[in-house]
C-alpha positions as CSV (number, residue, x, y, z in Angstrom):
1,M,0.0,0.0,0.0
2,F,2.8,2.4,1.0
3,T,4.8,1.5,-2.2
4,D,1.7,2.2,-4.3
5,T,1.4,5.7,-2.8
6,I,5.1,6.4,-3.4
7,Q,4.8,5.1,-6.9
8,S,1.8,7.2,-7.7
9,S,3.5,10.2,-6.2
10,L,6.5,9.6,-8.4
11,N,4.3,9.3,-11.4
12,I,2.7,12.6,-10.6
13,L,6.1,14.2,-10.1
14,N,7.3,12.8,-13.4
15,S,4.1,14.1,-15.2
16,L,4.7,17.5,-13.7
17,G,8.3,17.5,-14.8
18,T,7.2,16.5,-18.3
19,L,4.7,19.4,-18.3
20,M,7.3,21.8,-17.1
21,D,9.6,20.7,-20.0
22,L,6.7,21.2,-22.4
23,N,6.1,24.7,-21.0
24,E,9.8,25.5,-21.5
25,A,9.7,24.1,-25.1
26,K,6.5,26.0,-25.7
27,D,8.1,29.2,-24.6
28,K,11.2,28.5,-26.8
29,I,9.0,27.9,-29.8
30,S,6.9,31.0,-29.1
31,Q,10.0,33.1,-28.8
32,Q,11.4,31.6,-32.0
33,F,8.2,32.3,-33.8
34,V,8.2,35.9,-32.6
35,D,11.8,36.3,-33.6
36,H,11.0,34.9,-37.1
37,I,8.1,37.3,-37.6
38,K,10.3,40.2,-36.3
39,N,13.1,39.3,-38.7
40,A,10.6,39.0,-41.6
41,W,9.2,42.5,-40.7
42,D,12.7,44.0,-40.4
43,S,13.7,42.5,-43.8
44,L,10.5,43.9,-45.4
45,N,11.2,47.3,-43.9
46,F,14.8,47.2,-45.1
47,N,13.7,46.1,-48.6
48,Q,11.2,49.0,-48.8
49,K,13.9,51.5,-47.9
50,E,16.3,50.0,-50.5
51,I,13.6,50.2,-53.2
52,D,13.0,53.9,-52.3
53,N,16.7,54.6,-52.5
54,Q,17.0,52.7,-55.8
55,S,14.1,54.5,-57.4
56,K,15.4,57.9,-56.3
57,N,18.8,57.1,-57.8
58,I,17.2,56.2,-61.1
59,E,15.2,59.4,-61.1
60,L,18.3,61.5,-60.4
61,N,20.2,59.6,-63.1
62,K,23.0,58.6,-60.7
63,D,25.5,56.3,-62.2
64,Q,24.9,52.9,-60.8
65,P,24.6,49.4,-62.4
66,M,21.0,49.4,-61.3
67,T,18.4,49.5,-64.0
68,L,14.7,50.2,-64.0
69,N,14.0,46.5,-64.5
70,D,16.0,45.6,-61.4
71,V,14.0,48.2,-59.3
72,L,10.7,46.8,-60.6
73,I,11.8,43.2,-59.9
74,N,12.8,44.2,-56.3
75,F,9.5,46.1,-56.0
76,Q,7.5,42.9,-57.0
77,K,9.6,40.8,-54.5
78,N,8.7,43.3,-51.8
79,L,5.0,43.1,-52.7
80,I,5.1,39.4,-52.4
81,S,6.8,39.7,-49.0
82,T,4.2,42.2,-47.9
83,D,1.3,39.9,-49.0
84,A,2.9,37.0,-47.1
85,I,3.2,39.0,-43.9
86,I,-0.4,40.3,-44.2
87,Q,-1.6,36.7,-44.7
88,V,0.2,35.5,-41.6
89,R,-1.2,38.4,-39.6
90,D,-4.7,37.7,-40.8
91,K,-4.3,34.0,-40.0
92,L,-3.1,34.9,-36.5
93,I,-6.0,37.2,-35.9
94,S,-8.5,34.6,-37.2
95,S,-6.9,31.9,-34.9
96,Y,-7.1,34.2,-31.9
97,Q,-10.7,35.0,-32.6
98,D,-11.5,31.2,-33.0
99,I,-9.8,30.6,-29.6
100,M,-11.7,33.4,-27.9
101,N,-15.0,32.1,-29.3
102,L,-14.5,28.6,-27.8
103,P,-16.9,27.8,-25.0
104,V,-15.3,27.6,-21.6
């Protein structure tokens, strides 16, 4: 009887330890996701500034190996990145709303 109590206590402690490990892993994954989104946002911001600089340089006829085609291609890449980030944002908002609408 006493050994059963000890064994069940050990099982409970092991379960709690596993849950604690899962919480730490969840926090790591959450932080990695946040870092990934932040990096994507920073990259998008940097690309937008680069496109602005490139288009200004072409308008001012500064001598650079950059052509109008290159600027337009970079602009399209930036549009695709913007669309991807907007879709991720919309999916996150939709998921949040679904979770908030779950019955408790």
